[in-house]
N, C-alpha and C positions, 0 to 999 in steps of 0.2 A: 900126346903121350907117345904115340908111335914115332913121331919125329925125334922126340927126346931119346927114345930107346935106340934109335938108329945112330944117333950121335954119341950116345953114352955107352960105355962098356957095361956088360951085364952085371958085374959086381957093384958098380956104382948105382946102377938102376935099382937094385934091390935095396940099397941103403936109403935111397930117396923115398921109396914106397914105405919103408918101415918108419921113417921119420914122420911122414904124413899121418900114418895110422896112429902113431903115438900122440901126435898133436890133437887129432880128432878125439881120441879117447880122453885126453886131458880136458878139452873143452866140454865134452858131454858130461864128464864126471863133475865138472864145476857147475854146469847147469843143473844137474840132478841135485847136487849139494845145495845150490841156491834155492831151488824150489822146495827142497825139504825143510828149509828154515822158515817158510811162510806159515802164518797162523791161519787156522780155518775157523770162521765165525758164521753165524746165521744173521742175515740182515732182513728184517721185516719192514718193508717199505709200503705203508698204508694197506696192510693186509696181505701183501705179496711177499712170501718168504723165499729167500735164495741163499745158498751156501757160497761164501766168498773166501778165497785164499788170498791173503794180503801180507805184505811186509810193513804195512802202516803200523806205527807204534801207538797212535792215539786214535780215538773215535773221530775227532774232527778231520784227521788225515784220511781215514777210511771213507767218511762221507764225501770228502772232496774227490776221492778216487771214483766214488759212485755218482758224482755229479749232483749231490743233494745239498741244497742250501737251507739251513734251518731258520725259519722265520721266528719273530718275537712270540707269537702265540702258538707255534707248533709244539707237538709233544715228542720228547726224546727220552728214552728210558735211562740214559746215562748222561753224565756231564760230558761236555765235548773234550775235556782234557784227560778223560779216563783212559788208562793204558789198555791196549788191546791184549786180550788173553785168548788162547786157543780154546775153542768150543763155546765162547760166550754168544748170547743172543742179544741183538740190538734192535729195539723197536722204535720206529719213527712214524709219526702221523701228522699230516698237514692239517692245520686249523682251517675251518670254514667261516666265512663272513656271513652272519645272520642279521637281518634288519627286523626289529620288532616295533610295531606301531600300536600303542595303547591309547585309545580315545583321542587319536590324532597326534599324540606325542611320539616322535620317532627316536629309537635308540639303537646303536650299532653294537653288536657282540661278535666275539670270535670264540669258536668252540671246536673241540674234537669229539663231542658226543655224536652218537649215531642216529638218534631219533629226537623228535621235538620234545617228547616226554622227558628224556634224559637231559636235554638242554635246559628245559624249564627248571628241573630239580637242581641242576648244577648252578643255576643263576638265582636260585631262591625266588622263582616266579611261580605263582599259583593263581588259578582262576576258577570261579564257581561254575557249576553245571549250567546256570542260567546265563553266563557270559557267552558272547559270540566270538569263537576262535576260528580263524579262516581255514585251518588245516586240522586233520585228525592228529591226535597226540602221538600215534604210532608211526606217523609219516617219517621216512628217512630224510636226514638233513642233506642238503646240497649247498655248495658254495653260492652265496648271493641270495639265499632263500629269504622271502619277505613273509613275515607272520603278522597278520592284522588282528587285533583284539578290541572288541567293543564291550566294555564292562556294563553290566545291568545296573539300573537304578530303580528306585521305588517311586511309584506315582500313587497319590491318594485319590480315590474316586468317591465322591459323596453322591450316592444313589438314593434319592429321596431322604428317608431318615436313617439309612444304613451308610456305614463307612467301610470301604473296601480298599486294601492296599495291594497293588499289583506290581510285579517286576517286569521291566522291559529293557530292550537295548536300542529302542528307537522306533521309527515309523510314525503313524499319526494316531489321533484319538480313536478313530474307527477300528484300527488294527488292535489297539490295546483292549477295547471293549469286547471284541471278538475273542481275544486270547483269554480274557477274564470271565467269559461266559455271561456277559451282561447285555441283555437285549435292549435295543433302542430303535424305535421306528421313526425315521425322519418325517413320515407323513402324519404322525400323531401330534397332539397338542403339547406333548412334553417338550421341555426346553433344556438345552445342553450348552455348557460353556467350558472350554472353547469349542469351536465348531469341529465337526467330524473330520474334516480334512486338515486340521491344524497339526503341524509337526510337534512331536513330543520333545521335552527336555527334562532335566532333573528338577527344574523349578515348576513344572506343570502340575496344576491341581484341577481335577475335573469335577464339575458340579452338574447333576442331573435333577431337574425339577419335574416330578411326576404330576401331570395335570389330569384331573377327572372332572367331567361335566355331568350334571344330573338336573332333573326337573323336580320341583317341589310344589305341591298344590296346597294352598292355605285358604281357609275360610275365615274371613274377618267380619266383625260386627260393624255396622254403620250406625253411629249415634244419631238419635233423632234431635231435631231442633225444637225449641219452645216458641210457639207462635202466640203473640199477645193480640187480643182483639178488644177494642173499646165496646163497652156495653152500657147504654144510657139507662137501662133499667136497674142497674146496681148502683148503690151509693158510691160516691167518689172515693177512690182509694181501696175499695173492697175488691178482692180477687176470687174467682171461682173457676175451677178446672172444668172445662167443657168436655175434653176427651184426653185420656192418657196417651202418652207417646209410645211408639213401638219401634224397637231397633230393627234395622234391616241387616242383610248379609251380602257379602260380596266375595266371589271366588277369584283368587289371584294365583297366577302360575309364575313361578320364579325359575330362572336358570341359576343353579348353584355351581360355582367353580371352586374346586378344592385343589390346593397345591400341597403335595406331600401329605395328604390326608387331612389337611386343615382348610376350613372355609376361607377363601381369599376374596371372593366377591359374590354379590347377589344382584341379579338383574331381573326386573319385572318384565315378563314377556306378554302377558295378557291379563285382563280382569273382566269379570262378568258379574253383574248384579243379579243375585239369585232371589233376593227378597227386598222390596222397596221399604224404606223406613217411613213411619207415619209421625207427623209432628204432634207434639203435645200442645193442645190449645188451651189457653188461659184467658178468661174474660176479665177485663179491667173495668171496674165501675167508673162512670163519669157523671152520675146524677148528683146535682148539688142539693143539699138539705136546706129547707127553709126554716128559719127560727119560728117557734110557736109562741104567740103572745096571748095572754088571757084577756077576754073581753071585759070592758068596764061594766060592772053591775051596780045598779043603783038600788038602794033600799032606804026606805025611810025608817029611821030609828029616832024616835022622839023628835020627828020632824026634821032631822038632819040628813043630808045626802052623804052616803059613805062610798068612797071609791076604793075598789079592791086593787091591791098592788098587782103590778105586772108579774106574770109567771116567767121565770127565766127559761130559755129553750133548753131542752134536754140534749146532752152530748151523745151523738150516735157512736156506739162502740164498734171499733173496727175488728174484724175477725183476726185471730192469731195468724201471723205470717210464718210461724215456726222458726224464728230466729233470722240471722243474717243470711243473705244470698250473695254468692260470689260467682264471677265468671273466671274460670281457671284453665290453664293448660295442663293436660293429664297425659302421663306416660305410664308404662306398666313395668313391673319387675317380679322376679320369682325368688323363692328362698334360696335357690341354688345358683343365683347369678354370680358373675365374677366379682370377688371381693366381699360377697355377702356371707354372713355367719349363720343365717337361718333364724336368728333371734332379733326381734325389734329392739329399739332403744328403750321401750317400756317393759321389755321382758317377755313378749309374746313369742312362743315357739312355733314358727311358721312351718318347720319340718313336720311337726306333729299335727299341725292344723293347716294342711295345704289349701283348703277351700275357705278359710276364714277371710272375711271381708275386712281388710285393714288398708289404710292409706298412710303414706308418708307426707308430712306437712311441714310448713314453716311455723313453729310454735308461736311466733310473734303475730301470725295471722289467724291461725286456728289452734287453740291450746290443745296439748296432748290430752287424750282421754275423751275428747268431745265426740258425740254421736253426730254423724252427718249423713246426708243423702247426696249421692253423686249420680248425675245424669248418665244413663247407660250402664251403670255399675250397681246401683242400689244403695241400701243402708250399709254403713261401715263405721268403724271406729278409727279415730285419728290416733294411731298407736306407734308411729315410727317417724324418723327424720332421715335426712340425707344431705350430703355435701352440696348437691346441685339443686336441692329443693329450697328455693328462696322466693319469697313474695307469693304471688298468685300462681303457684306451681305445685302440683301434687303428683305422687306416684301411687298407682293402685296395685295391690298385690293380687297376682293371678297364680294358678297352680302349676302352670307349665310354660316352657319356652315358646311353644307354638301359640299359646294363648296370648303371650306377650307380643309376639309378632302380629297376631290378629288385631290386638288393641291398637298398636302403633302409637301415634301421638295425635291428640285431638283437643278441641276446646269444649269444655263442659260447664254445666251449671252445678254449683255445689251449695247445698243449703244446710245450715247448722240446725240440728234438731233439738239440742238442749244446751 
């Protein structure tokens, strides 16, 4: 400028300076006027607000200026072709990718929600308290977050005679029993299916068989035998009781196994004879009877010899044998046995007469109503029948189940009394 001023007269120098000043004023004024025409808006970019002055005429132009690209799932408060107005607020939120896996099935979602709870509600997803969700529902969402859900299912547990339904999201049988508060001791005799370490599934059904073992002592009668002895002093065919028989007793100890409260098996552990039985002794006559013949007597009558006729031998009368005698298989029953009504086929009420001596017979062998004597049982009435009582088979009525066990099954002599 100094060089110019030396070369240029003072008057011209003043003119140049004035022109430059005017030009600068014009440029400044234009800039001020240009800036004054800008619109002022508030841009909220993912929660960060800033005031922006722009000559953009539409929102998409403004976003381009701000370097924002709106994705398919992003949230924008206005349409992109909306005209810019002074003082408007524009909200933009970038969508996050969320991966949800439910029972192994994976699904991709995009959301602008802030928490898992909001996201689930937005996508109409709901889970029960018993379901297993990998994150707390108030957890803030982040892009790429994986949410794993295992939905609970119901498993039926048959515990003895009880049925329990329990919810679970997996694990094994032992875990579920612990959660359900069901005790099971692997060292006990109880049985469980499937095994404790078996993995659970929606198809699993658990069965527990509760096993109890106990000992039972039973005193059983031992029937006496009939011993026959030949006796030459008795007429042939005649019988005489030498000594009456006497029943013995035996003590038996059983192990009773109950499954779910019901008897499943009975095993004899030991037996001890507490009283020996005595045989009934009957003498059988073998003496042959000789026929008696009258002697010839001679008498003279008018000088003639008269010969007396022979006397016929007298028939020896056999003692009464008290009817027919059978050898039969005998079992025992009670009025309260399975399938029993308590009334016999002849109408006897055994419930009202628990100690009455009654036997079930095959009527084709022993007619109903017949009085009989049964070895080891005594006198009884043939007053009942049974589906399994066929031929030489009888059932003796006893007052209790323990008495029936004591009787068991034995071979006895049955004599018809009338």
